[in-house]
All heavy atoms as an XYZ file, in Angstrom:
783
protein
N      82.035     91.938    108.461
C      82.173     93.309    108.015
C      81.120     93.591    106.955
O      80.925     92.809    106.042
C      83.582     93.512    107.447
C      83.797     94.901    106.913
S      85.359     95.185    106.007
C      86.567     94.446    107.018
N      80.449     94.684    107.033
C      79.458     95.102    106.044
C      80.183     95.550    104.784
O      81.038     96.428    104.826
C      78.610     96.246    106.613
C      77.614     96.774    105.636
C      76.471     96.056    105.338
C      77.823     97.980    105.003
C      75.555     96.536    104.432
C      76.917     98.465    104.094
C      75.775     97.741    103.805
N      79.859     94.928    103.661
C      80.546     95.226    102.414
C      79.869     96.372    101.669
O      78.708     96.270    101.296
C      80.570     93.989    101.514
C      81.316     92.823    102.087
C      82.806     93.096    102.225
O      83.415     93.742    101.411
N      83.371     92.602    103.298
N      80.599     97.460    101.464
C      80.088     98.555    100.650
C      80.869     98.691     99.358
O      80.431     99.337     98.434
C      80.129     99.889    101.414
O      81.488    100.164    101.773
C      79.263     99.854    102.642
N      82.042     98.083     99.293
C      82.893     98.127     98.110
C      83.064     96.699     97.598
O      83.436     95.812     98.349
C      84.267     98.756     98.431
C      85.156     98.747     97.212
C      84.097    100.172     98.963
N      82.797     96.506     96.320
C      82.876     95.166     95.740
C      84.177     94.988     94.962
O      84.895     95.954     94.668
C      81.699     94.947     94.799
O      81.832     95.780     93.659
N      84.458     93.758     94.591
C      85.617     93.452     93.765
C      85.534     94.208     92.445
O      86.545     94.704     91.946
C      85.736     91.947     93.528
C      86.859     91.503     92.598
C      88.217     91.973     93.103
C      86.831     90.005     92.419
N      84.360     94.335     91.883
C      84.194     95.051     90.616
C      84.652     96.502     90.753
O      85.366     97.023     89.897
C      82.733     94.992     90.150
C      82.420     95.718     88.852
C      83.235     95.143     87.699
C      80.944     95.648     88.549
N      84.269     97.145     91.838
C      84.673     98.528     92.083
C      86.189     98.628     92.226
O      86.821     99.521     91.652
C      83.995     99.081     93.349
O      82.577     98.986     93.194
C      84.390    100.513     93.605
N      86.762     97.719     92.975
C      88.215     97.714     93.179
C      88.938     97.485     91.861
O      89.932     98.134     91.555
C      88.603     96.664     94.227
C      88.100     97.121     95.595
C      90.101     96.423     94.240
C      88.228     96.096     96.676
N      88.412     96.579     91.055
C      89.033     96.303     89.759
C      88.947     97.521     88.836
O      89.879     97.818     88.086
C      88.383     95.091     89.103
C      89.110     94.624     87.878
C      88.612     93.291     87.362
O      87.644     92.729     87.927
O      89.194     92.801     86.387
N      87.856     98.259     88.903
C      87.727     99.480     88.092
C      88.761    100.522     88.514
O      89.370    101.183     87.664
C      86.318    100.049     88.205
C      85.290     99.237     87.473
C      83.870     99.718     87.711
O      83.580    100.382     88.701
N      82.988     99.383     86.791
N      88.972    100.666     89.811
C      89.992    101.596     90.310
C      91.372    101.142     89.828
O      92.173    101.943     89.340
C      89.943    101.703     91.847
C      88.650    102.390     92.277
C      91.168    102.447     92.385
C      88.363    102.313     93.764
N      91.631     99.854     89.959
C      92.908     99.288     89.504
C      93.129     99.600     88.020
O      94.182    100.113     87.632
C      92.906     97.777     89.736
C      94.159     97.094     89.256
C      95.218     96.861     90.127
C      94.288     96.675     87.929
C      96.373     96.238     89.696
C      95.441     96.069     87.493
C      96.474     95.848     88.372
O      97.624     95.243     87.928
N      92.141     99.300     87.183
C      92.275     99.525     85.740
C      92.480    100.998     85.413
O      93.282    101.347     84.543
C      91.048     98.995     85.002
C      90.957     97.496     85.032
O      91.963     96.797     85.179
N      89.762     96.971     84.910
N      91.758    101.871     86.089
C      91.890    103.303     85.855
C      93.313    103.768     86.181
O      93.936    104.494     85.409
C      90.872    104.078     86.694
C      91.025    105.558     86.580
C      90.553    106.238     85.470
C      91.646    106.285     87.591
C      90.709    107.606     85.356
C      91.791    107.659     87.486
C      91.330    108.319     86.369
N      93.828    103.323     87.318
C      95.171    103.736     87.723
C      96.235    103.209     86.768
O      97.194    103.920     86.448
C      95.473    103.276     89.147
C      94.683    103.976     90.242
C      94.989    103.371     91.598
C      94.952    105.475     90.256
N      96.088    101.978     86.307
C      97.059    101.397     85.378
C      97.154    102.201     84.085
O      98.199    102.237     83.453
C      96.686     99.951     85.040
C      96.940     98.960     86.139
C      98.364     98.521     86.211
C      98.675     97.616     85.033
N      99.991     97.042     85.081
N      96.058    102.850     83.710
C      96.041    103.644     82.476
C      96.458    105.096     82.692
O      96.601    105.846     81.734
C      94.645    103.608     81.844
C      94.200    102.219     81.426
C      95.135    101.590     80.403
O      95.597    102.293     79.487
O      95.414    100.382     80.523
N      96.678    105.479     83.930
C      97.056    106.858     84.240
C      98.469    107.152     83.739
O      99.346    106.301     83.822
C      97.009    107.108     85.750
O      95.713    106.919     86.233
N      98.674    108.380     83.245
C     100.025    108.749     82.788
C     101.039    108.637     83.936
O     100.735    108.942     85.082
C      99.878    110.201     82.356
C      98.417    110.460     82.253
C      97.723    109.444     83.107
N     102.213    108.196     83.621
C     103.346    108.076     84.549
C     103.168    107.011     85.621
O     104.049    106.843     86.463
C     103.659    109.417     85.218
C     104.037    110.468     84.195
O     104.733    110.176     83.241
N     103.564    111.677     84.395
N     102.058    106.299     85.636
C     101.855    105.292     86.675
C     102.867    104.159     86.539
O     103.361    103.641     87.539
C     100.417    104.760     86.634
C     100.027    104.014     87.870
C      99.728    104.687     89.038
C      99.962    102.636     87.872
C      99.370    104.006     90.197
C      99.602    101.944     89.016
C      99.308    102.638     90.178
N     103.198    103.773     85.323
C     104.148    102.683     85.109
C     105.557    103.053     85.563
O     106.369    102.191     85.838
C     104.164    102.247     83.643
C     102.916    101.528     83.221
C     102.634    100.302     84.072
O     103.521     99.541     84.432
N     101.379    100.112     84.425
N     105.844    104.349     85.651
C     107.160    104.806     86.094
C     107.262    104.890     87.610
O     108.319    105.219     88.137
C     107.483    106.165     85.481
C     107.561    106.090     83.971
O     107.919    105.073     83.403
N     107.208    107.174     83.312
N     106.189    104.606     88.307
C     106.156    104.696     89.766
C     106.720    103.432     90.405
O     106.705    102.360     89.812
C     104.711    104.886     90.253
O     104.142    106.037     89.698
N     107.168    103.568     91.644
C     107.642    102.416     92.409
C     106.442    101.638     92.949
O     105.304    102.135     92.933
C     108.510    102.864     93.591
O     107.690    103.596     94.510
C     109.688    103.706     93.136
N     106.694    100.449     93.460
C     105.632     99.648     94.083
C     104.981    100.436     95.223
O     103.759    100.456     95.354
C     106.201     98.315     94.580
C     105.238     97.440     95.350
C     104.291     96.617     94.496
O     104.116     96.843     93.306
N     103.644     95.639     95.117
N     105.788    101.098     96.051
C     105.242    101.895     97.154
C     104.326    102.992     96.623
O     103.216    103.170     97.128
C     106.368    102.518     97.993
C     105.856    103.446     99.061
C     105.307    102.940    100.234
C     105.912    104.814     98.897
C     104.815    103.787    101.217
C     105.425    105.678     99.874
C     104.874    105.158    101.037
N     104.761    103.715     95.620
C     103.948    104.806     95.069
C     102.646    104.282     94.468
O     101.587    104.887     94.640
C     104.746    105.579     94.022
C     105.901    106.362     94.612
C     106.902    106.833     93.571
O     106.982    106.233     92.470
O     107.623    107.803     93.872
N     102.715    103.170     93.762
C     101.508    102.585     93.171
C     100.510    102.169     94.255
O      99.316    102.464     94.165
C     101.863    101.365     92.325
C     102.617    101.700     91.085
C     103.052    100.461     90.371
N     103.914    100.815     89.258
C     104.701     99.975     88.640
N     104.725     98.702     88.991
N     105.447    100.381     87.647
N     101.014    101.479     95.275
C     100.133    101.051     96.365
C      99.584    102.244     97.134
O      98.417    102.259     97.525
C     100.870    100.098     97.304
C     101.228     98.741     96.711
C     102.073     97.943     97.690
C      99.994     97.972     96.296
N     100.405    103.244     97.333
C      99.965    104.450     98.032
C      98.800    105.102     97.290
O      97.773    105.435     97.891
C     101.127    105.433     98.167
C     100.773    106.711     98.885
C     101.982    107.617     98.990
C     101.625    108.945     99.616
N     102.791    109.846     99.675
N      98.927    105.262     95.992
C      97.851    105.863     95.193
C      96.611    104.974     95.219
O      95.492    105.452     95.386
C      98.328    106.103     93.745
C      99.427    107.174     93.725
C      97.173    106.512     92.847
C     100.191    107.250     92.414
N      96.806    103.673     95.064
C      95.688    102.735     95.046
C      94.916    102.746     96.363
O      93.695    102.897     96.391
C      96.202    101.326     94.732
C      95.121    100.290     94.674
C      94.295    100.197     93.568
C      94.940     99.405     95.721
C      93.297     99.238     93.518
C      93.946     98.446     95.669
C      93.126     98.370     94.567
N      95.629    102.602     97.484
C      94.967    102.589     98.787
C      94.355    103.954     99.117
O      93.315    104.027     99.762
C      95.924    102.147     99.890
C      96.264    100.680     99.826
C      97.577    100.251     99.927
C      95.274     99.717     99.676
C      97.892     98.907     99.875
C      95.573     98.372     99.621
C      96.891     97.967     99.716
N      94.987    105.021     98.653
C      94.417    106.359     98.849
C      93.051    106.448     98.165
O      92.110    107.009     98.711
C      95.368    107.429     98.304
C      94.855    108.825     98.475
C      94.961    109.466     99.699
C      94.272    109.511     97.412
C      94.477    110.762     99.868
C      93.796    110.798     97.565
C      93.899    111.425     98.803
N      92.935    105.875     96.979
C      91.659    105.883     96.254
C      90.609    105.016     96.946
O      89.422    105.318     96.880
C      91.855    105.427     94.813
C      92.660    106.387     93.972
C      92.039    107.768     93.867
O      90.794    107.876     93.811
O      92.798    108.750     93.831
N      91.024    103.954     97.619
C      90.078    103.097     98.347
C      89.627    103.717     99.667
O      88.560    103.393    100.178
C      90.703    101.732     98.655
C      90.955    100.790     97.495
C      91.539     99.487     98.018
C      89.687    100.525     96.711
N      90.439    104.607    100.208
C      90.187    105.219    101.516
C      88.931    106.092    101.492
O      88.691    106.828    100.547
C      91.403    106.062    101.917
C      91.219    106.865    103.156
N      91.088    106.289    104.398
C      91.146    108.203    103.341
C      90.947    107.260    105.302
N      90.982    108.415    104.681
N      88.121    105.998    102.569
C      86.943    106.858    102.728
C      87.410    108.180    103.330
O      87.653    108.280    104.523
C      85.916    106.186    103.643
C      84.618    106.963    103.737
O      84.586    108.142    103.339
O      83.626    106.380    104.207
N      87.530    109.190    102.500
C      88.112    110.475    102.897
C      87.230    111.256    103.868
O      87.716    112.171    104.523
C      88.412    111.323    101.663
C      89.378    110.645    100.738
N      90.727    110.610    100.965
C      89.173    109.940     99.597
C      91.320    109.931    100.007
N      90.399    109.503     99.172
N      85.976    110.889    103.996
C      85.075    111.592    104.918
C      85.305    111.173    106.367
O      84.880    111.862    107.279
C      83.608    111.334    104.543
C      83.221    111.853    103.171
C      81.801    111.470    102.842
C      81.818    110.040    102.352
N      80.611    109.521    101.827
N      85.971    110.051    106.581
C      86.073    109.487    107.921
C      87.381    109.858    108.624
O      87.428    109.933    109.833
C      85.865    107.961    107.875
C      84.432    107.692    107.421
C      86.151    107.311    109.209
C      84.038    106.251    107.361
N      88.443    110.094    107.922
C      89.701    110.420    108.578
C      90.854    110.472    107.611
O      90.669    110.431    106.397
N      92.038    110.556    108.173
C      93.246    110.731    107.381
C      93.837    109.403    106.917
O      93.945    108.457    107.690
C      94.298    111.486    108.187
C      93.902    112.915    108.527
C      93.759    113.789    107.313
O      94.590    113.705    106.385
O      92.789    114.564    107.278
N      94.224    109.375    105.672
C      94.964    108.265    105.089
C      96.432    108.420    105.495
O      96.948    109.531    105.570
C      94.829    108.314    103.570
C      95.718    107.352    102.842
C      95.367    106.024    102.742
C      96.896    107.778    102.255
C      96.175    105.127    102.066
C      97.714    106.895    101.577
C      97.349    105.572    101.487
N      97.105    107.302    105.756
C      98.510    107.359    106.141
C      99.297    106.307    105.381
O      98.858    105.163    105.259
C      98.631    107.109    107.641
C     100.012    107.314    108.198
C     100.018    107.155    109.704
O      99.208    107.800    110.389
O     100.849    106.338    110.173
N     100.441    106.716    104.866
C     101.333    105.793    104.157
C     102.732    105.940    104.733
O     103.232    107.053    104.851
C     101.346    106.115    102.671
N     103.325    104.820    105.111
C     104.673    104.831    105.676
C     105.544    103.843    104.917
O     105.073    102.778    104.516
C     104.639    104.433    107.155
C     103.941    105.424    108.041
C     103.997    104.953    109.480
C     103.281    105.930    110.385
N     103.289    105.469    111.782
N     106.802    104.218    104.741
C     107.757    103.299    104.140
C     108.052    102.187    105.132
O     107.994    102.436    106.322
C     109.054    104.040    103.793
C     108.920    104.999    102.660
C     108.976    104.301    101.300
O     108.892    103.084    101.187
N     109.085    105.087    100.254
N     108.329    100.964    104.772
C     108.470    100.577    103.386
C     107.124    100.339    102.703
O     106.917    100.813    101.611
C     109.302     99.317    103.454
C     109.013     98.721    104.791
C     108.731     99.900    105.693
N     106.164     99.664    103.317
C     104.872     99.411    102.664
C     103.772     99.242    103.704
O     103.136     98.195    103.802
C     104.941     98.160    101.786
C     105.778     98.272    100.517
C     105.987     96.910     99.886
C     105.143     99.218     99.524
N     103.510    100.263    104.480
C     102.483    100.189    105.510
C     101.487    101.329    105.309
O     101.873    102.485    105.213
C     103.119    100.277    106.893
C     102.177     99.936    108.010
C     102.942     99.801    109.310
C     102.042     99.261    110.381
N     102.791     99.019    111.619
N     100.209    100.965    105.273
C      99.156    101.936    104.972
C      98.033    101.841    106.004
O      97.654    100.746    106.394
C      98.586    101.676    103.570
C      99.651    101.636    102.519
C     100.245    100.446    102.147
C     100.080    102.801    101.917
C     101.250    100.407    101.197
C     101.082    102.778    100.962
C     101.664    101.577    100.599
N      97.512    102.980    106.406
C      96.372    103.030    107.304
C      95.252    103.741    106.552
O      95.428    104.873    106.086
C      96.702    103.801    108.597
O      97.827    103.180    109.222
C      95.530    103.797    109.556
N      94.106    103.052    106.426
C      92.998    103.614    105.671
C      91.670    103.145    106.239
O      91.605    102.170    106.976
C      93.103    103.220    104.198
C      92.979    101.741    103.849
C      92.258    101.596    102.521
C      94.345    101.102    103.754
N      90.637    103.865    105.908
C      89.294    103.462    106.275
C      88.671    102.847    105.028
O      88.533    103.511    103.995
C      88.462    104.637    106.765
C      87.183    104.152    107.399
O      86.279    103.701    106.712
N      87.118    104.219    108.708
N      88.296    101.587    105.150
C      87.746    100.846    104.016
C      86.520    100.093    104.489
O      86.576     99.377    105.494
C      88.802     99.865    103.486
C      88.318     99.012    102.361
C      88.235     99.521    101.082
C      87.924     97.703    102.581
C      87.785     98.735    100.040
C      87.473     96.912    101.550
C      87.408     97.434    100.276
N      85.410    100.263    103.789
C      84.149     99.611    104.161
C      83.775     99.893    105.616
O      83.379     98.995    106.361
C      84.209     98.101    103.914
C      83.913     97.747    102.476
O      83.334     98.542    101.745
N      84.301     96.565    102.068
N      83.958    101.129    106.015
C      83.560    101.601    107.349
C      84.406    101.022    108.481
O      84.002    101.031    109.630
C      82.078    101.319    107.623
C      81.145    101.706    106.499
C      80.737    103.132    106.608
C      79.682    103.455    105.564
N      80.013    104.521    104.706
N      85.596    100.506    108.161
C      86.500     99.958    109.170
C      87.908    100.499    108.933
O      88.338    100.646    107.791
C      86.564     98.435    109.084
O      85.328     97.862    109.380
N      88.611    100.777    110.030
C      90.008    101.185    109.929
C      90.876     99.953    109.751
O      90.748     98.988    110.487
C      90.440    101.967    111.169
C      89.951    103.365    111.120
C      88.869    103.876    111.770
C      90.495    104.428    110.343
N      88.704    105.199    111.446
C      89.692    105.563    110.570
C      91.573    104.540    109.476
C      89.943    106.794    109.965
C      91.820    105.757    108.872
C      91.017    106.865    109.117
N      91.750     99.996    108.751
C      92.657     98.895    108.472
C      94.090     99.397    108.444
O      94.361    100.491    107.959
C      92.353     98.278    107.107
C      90.974     97.677    106.892
C      90.820     97.255    105.439
C      90.775     96.497    107.808
N      94.980     98.599    108.963
C      96.409     98.832    108.802
C      96.899     97.713    107.892
O      96.795     96.538    108.233
C      97.146     98.820    110.147
C      98.641     98.983    109.928
C      96.612     99.914    111.056
N      97.385     98.085    106.736
C      97.797     97.111    105.737
C      99.319     97.084    105.662
O      99.942     98.086    105.307
C      97.212     97.459    104.351
C      97.652     96.445    103.307
C      95.708     97.558    104.414
N      99.879     95.959    106.009
C     101.301     95.733    105.828
C     101.433     95.035    104.482
O     101.114     93.851    104.354
C     101.851     94.870    106.958
C     103.348     94.703    106.883
O     103.960     95.156    105.888
O     103.912     94.109    107.800
N     101.867     95.776    103.488
C     101.856     95.272    102.121
C     103.212     94.732    101.662
O     103.447     94.604    100.466
C     101.372     96.371    101.181
N     104.068     94.398    102.596
C     105.369     93.813    102.236
C     105.172     92.560    101.388
O     105.902     92.329    100.428
C     106.191     93.478    103.497
C     106.589     94.736    104.236
C     107.408     92.623    103.172
C     107.626     95.587    103.557
N     104.177     91.745    101.723
C     103.940     90.485    101.006
C     103.015     90.654     99.794
O     102.663     89.670     99.152
C     103.345     89.455    101.957
N     102.635     91.880     99.482
C     101.740     92.092     98.337
C     102.435     91.708     97.040
O     103.618     92.021     96.844
C     101.306     93.556     98.274
N     101.716     91.052     96.152
C     102.294     90.773     94.832
C     102.575     92.084     94.101
O     101.988     93.119     94.417
C     101.192     89.992     94.109
C     100.272     89.522     95.170
C     100.374     90.505     96.289
N     103.434     92.013     93.123
C     103.704     93.189     92.307
C     102.391     93.732     91.752
O     101.549     92.973     91.270
C     104.646     92.810     91.163
C     105.086     94.002     90.360
O     104.277     94.707     89.770
N     106.386     94.228     90.343
N     102.222     95.039     91.822
C     100.991     95.675     91.379
C     100.679     95.361     89.918
O      99.523     95.298     89.520
C     101.080     97.195     91.582
C      99.767     97.896     91.420
C      98.893     98.008     92.491
C      99.391     98.439     90.206
C      97.672     98.645     92.355
C      98.181     99.088     90.058
C      97.311     99.191     91.141
N     101.704     95.152     89.104
C     101.486     94.869     87.677
C     100.879     93.505     87.415
O     100.371     93.262     86.329
C     102.804     94.988     86.908
C     103.250     96.414     86.795
O     102.435     97.326     86.705
N     104.554     96.628     86.824
N     100.931     92.611     88.370
C     100.325     91.286     88.217
C      98.887     91.350     88.725
O      98.599     90.983     89.866
C     101.138     90.227     88.966
C     102.531     90.114     88.460
N     103.609     89.978     89.297
C     103.030     90.133     87.204
C     104.710     89.919     88.569
N     104.377     90.010     87.296
N      98.015     91.796     87.879
C      96.636     92.131     88.250
C      95.916     91.020     89.010
O      95.382     91.256     90.099
C      95.841     92.505     86.996
C      94.402     92.865     87.270
C      93.680     93.242     85.986
C      92.234     93.556     86.247
N      91.550     93.980     85.019
N      95.860     89.823     88.458
C      95.086     88.750     89.087
C      95.651     88.372     90.451
O      94.893     88.184     91.413
C      95.004     87.531     88.161
C      94.274     87.799     86.856
C      92.884     88.392     87.052
O      92.167     88.060     87.991
N      92.503     89.312     86.176
N      96.967     88.268     90.547
C      97.585     87.945     91.841
C      97.336     89.058     92.855
O      97.024     88.792     94.011
C      99.089     87.725     91.670
C      99.535     86.454     90.977
C     101.049     86.464     90.763
C      99.103     85.243     91.773
N      97.488     90.299     92.401
C      97.301     91.428     93.304
C      95.856     91.507     93.791
O      95.603     91.649     94.991
C      97.691     92.747     92.626
C      97.484     93.936     93.513
C      98.374     94.209     94.534
C      96.378     94.759     93.352
C      98.180     95.297     95.381
C      96.165     95.839     94.179
C      97.073     96.113     95.202
N      94.895     91.378     92.898
C      93.486     91.463     93.302
C      93.091     90.287     94.200
O      92.319     90.467     95.150
C      92.577     91.549     92.082
C      92.691     92.845     91.275
C      91.783     92.797     90.052
C      92.388     94.071     92.130
N      93.628     89.112     93.931
C      93.350     87.958     94.792
C      93.899     88.210     96.198
O      93.222     87.959     97.200
C      93.960     86.689     94.198
C      93.678     85.454     95.009
C      94.264     84.214     94.359
C      93.992     82.996     95.225
N      94.544     81.779     94.642
N      95.139     88.710     96.287
C      95.740     89.041     97.581
C      94.887     90.074     98.314
O      94.621     89.938     99.502
C      97.161     89.573     97.364
C      97.795     90.113     98.603
C      98.442     89.404     99.574
C      97.840     91.480     99.022
N      98.897     90.245    100.568
C      98.542     91.530    100.252
C      97.367     92.671     98.472
C      98.760     92.717    100.935
C      97.590     93.860     99.163
C      98.275     93.859    100.385
N      94.440     91.082     97.597
C      93.635     92.145     98.191
C      92.298     91.605     98.711
O      91.865     91.973     99.808
C      93.415     93.262     97.173
C      92.823     94.532     97.722
C      93.810     95.222     98.645
C      92.462     95.454     96.569
N      91.651     90.743     97.955
C      90.376     90.159     98.378
C      90.542     89.371     99.679
O      89.712     89.470    100.572
C      89.790     89.271     97.289
S      89.104     90.174     95.910
N      91.616     88.611     99.751
C      91.873     87.848    100.987
C      92.158     88.808    102.138
O      91.596     88.687    103.214
C      93.031     86.867    100.777
C      92.625     85.780     99.793
C      93.507     86.275    102.099
C      93.772     84.933     99.270
N      93.015     89.775    101.891
C      93.425     90.725    102.934
C      92.249     91.564    103.440
O      92.160     91.866    104.616
C      94.516     91.640    102.362
C      95.107     92.622    103.301
C      96.055     91.905    104.271
N      96.683     92.847    105.154
C      96.275     93.086    106.390
N      95.268     92.452    106.885
N      96.903     93.964    107.127
N      91.350     91.957    102.532
C      90.220     92.830    102.882
C      88.914     92.077    103.083
O      87.873     92.678    103.256
C      90.033     93.893    101.804
C      91.039     95.006    101.835
C      92.194     94.944    102.575
C      90.813     96.151    101.099
C      93.097     95.984    102.605
C      91.700     97.199    101.122
C      92.850     97.108    101.875
N      88.987     90.737    103.020
C      87.804     89.913    103.223
C      86.672     90.276    102.245
O      85.522     90.492    102.649
C      87.325     90.024    104.684
C      86.361     88.930    105.051
O      86.389     87.855    104.456
N      85.487     89.211    105.996
N      87.023     90.310    100.973
C      86.058     90.642     99.918
C      85.785     89.370     99.117
O      86.737     88.710     98.690
C      86.637     91.719     98.968
C      86.898     93.006     99.740
C      85.702     91.976     97.805
C      87.684     94.014     98.953
N      84.525     89.029     98.916
C      84.216     87.846     98.099
C      84.758     88.031     96.675
O      84.550     89.060     96.058
C      82.690     87.781     98.098
C      82.252     88.634     99.236
C      83.324     89.660     99.436
N      85.453     87.023     96.187
C      86.047     87.115     94.843
C      85.054     86.701     93.783
O      84.122     86.039     93.981
C      87.277     86.255     94.773
């Protein structure tokens, strides 16, 4: 897969969202929904989020369906980013 988004970019999005007002009051689903929405390439198509934790997004020019049931808690930054790197095939 051609990489257009790096771990640094993803980490910046993560940090920005963590500092957003009311983000800490959100559920895991809501946090992941906002996070994956920000990663989604909005020029290519529609982002989709379904309960309990399934997301369809365009990332790095590829359509991905992410089943995030096994995702670490969003508040555990290092675990979450490591899981994401493996899931999205991003060099850590």
